[in-house]
C-alpha positions, 0 to 999 in steps of 0.5 A: 542514540545510535540510529544505525544500531537502533534500526538494525535492532528493530529489523532483527526484533521484527524478523525474530517475531516472524515479521521483517523480510526485506531491506531498509535505508535511512539517510540524512543530507544525502548520507546513508545513516543505516541500511540493511537487508534480512530474510529471503527473496524466495518462498523456499528460503534459499536466496538471501535478500541483499541490499541491492535486491529489487522489490515491487513498489506497489503504490509508491509507483504513483509518484512516478506517474504523477511526475510523468504528468508534470513533464507533459504539463511542462511541454504544454501537452496538457493542463491539470484543469483539462477534463478527461473527456477531452482525451477519453470522450467515451467516458461521458459518465465521468463528465467534469473530472479533470486531470487534477481530480485524478492526481489527488483522488478527488475524481470519484471514479471507482477503483477497479478493485471494487469490481476486480472480477472483470479482469479475473474473468478475462485472465481466466477465460481468455488466458491473457492478462488485460493491458492498461488501455482496457481500463476504458473498457472496464469503466464502460462495460461495468458502468461503474458509478462514481463515488461522488461528483468531482471534487466533492470528496477523496476516495483512493482510486487506482483507476484514476492513475491507470487513466493517467498512465494511458494519458501519458502514453497517448500524448507522448506517443511512446509506451508508458514504461518507456517514457518513465525509463527515458524521462525519469529513471535515467535522468535520475540515475536509477539504473536498477529501476524498471516499470515492467510486468513480471507476472505477465512477461517474466522477471528481468532482474537477477535478484528480484524478491518475489512477493510471498504470502503465508498460506496453509502454514507455509510461504508461497509466491503470490501467483501460487496462492489459492487466495491471492494468485488472481493478482496476475490478472492486474499485472498488465496495468500501469500507473498505480503500480508495477515500478520495481527498484531497490533501496539505493535507487530510491535514495537516488530518486530523493537526491535527483529531486533535490537537485532538480534533475527531473522536476524543478523546485516549483514543479515539486511544490505543485505536487506537494500541494494537498488537493482542495474540495469544492467547499475549499477544504483540504481533501484529507487522505489520512484522517488519523495523521491529517495527511492531504494528498497531492500529486502522487504523494501524501502531504504532511507538516511536522512542527519540528521537521517541516514539510514531509511527503510520503507514500506507502505500497501494499499488494499481497506479499508486498509492503513498502514505504517511502518518506522524504523530509523536505525541509530537514533533508532526511529520507526513509525507505522500507521495502518488504516482500512477505506479508506480516503475520503479526500486525502488532509487531509490524506496526511496532517496527514501522512506528519505531523506524518513524521514531528514529527518523525523528530523533526519538527512542523507539518502543520495544516491538511487542507481538500478540504472543508477548501480551497473551496471558500464559495461564488462562481459565478456559472454563467460560470459553464455551459460553462465548461460542456461537453465531452473532448478529451482523450490524449494518454498514460494518466493514468487519463482522465477527460472524461466529466464535468456536473452539478448535483444539481447545483454543478459541477461534472466530470467523469473520466477514471482511469489507470485501465479503470474504470469510476469514478465520483466526485464533483468538489470544486471551489478553485480559478478562474476557478480552481477546486479540488476533495476530492479523490485526489490532481487533479486540473482542470483549465478551459479556452477557451473550454479547461480543463488543469490538470496534465500538460495536456490541453484537448479541449472540443469536 
């Protein structure tokens, strides 16, 4: 298999299905096997993405925060077993939480996205973007209750990494952004990488790819979106996001780690060790893949390729992936700056790139339009329309089904309580799919079944 051609074909196939807009790089033993860039870095489609274009990493940034914490540990400025109340005594409500708990998401401290209105209110009413040290005020004023006692479970919390960034800043005596620059990016040779706040302070890069979302049948920058523009309110935070870079610097980061330029092999091994719960079981980060979570890395093992560490990143208009095969010496980087409209095609691309990195032939990319029936009897569709009951404790609820322009649509309520509408594509007898997800709806006898639920029409 020609891996370069296979990866290029995947990217182009996804782009043709209105999907891929970004850059990728795959390397083995430090040598680039495939790289490329497709699409545009602006919503107007006037500025082509190039291989050195800068992207927002989103949550991939967490590994740099964890690295900063490791460097403080090297200097004996803190211990992973230190309780955070040693440094933040005002957080007595989270007594027992340690630095280690923050690093591997076992602290139980709530994610700030659970109560995002606190930040949005400051941004709108005070006309400013809250700074990272205000994460303490957020926890105190909202009286956010823990998900569970420290070490009793794993719940992904961006707030924990905000606290870690604040801890790095206080113990080092320099701004968090400067600490990363001097102690990580520069030693690693990452000359195009910055921790910065583009929406708050302006863009420091000439070739930055703006995060772009699809709204009202057109592409718009995230900050101009009626639905996602509030992302500005979080742009003063640190630790969980807001590192910007390109595919080449991510390869340099991989090599710097392998060569011990920033962290020793022993320090990295600590980071690549999954967290343990109080019952001595591994804390599972991704149940589907059985991944644990170390210090800023998802941790997995493959029978053929050995230890594999990875992390994804996602924000409105941002989708990123960084994967390192520690034992096999391979690295895969995918950076994108537009939302994917067809999740089926998007997953096909991601799975295909993963397959190639594991020496397997990728499956063809399939969109919802590809599998939708071309000739359909719509005579029963009207009987599917109506309001449906809401099952208790469901994260996603189909509230209503209706006809619009002779096509079937659904209105749903997502896990955040927001209403979403989407077209239903016929994929079988009384079976329908959607473009924005893998949900399948099956209608029968005044009922609709989805996600192992069966809901009656009201």
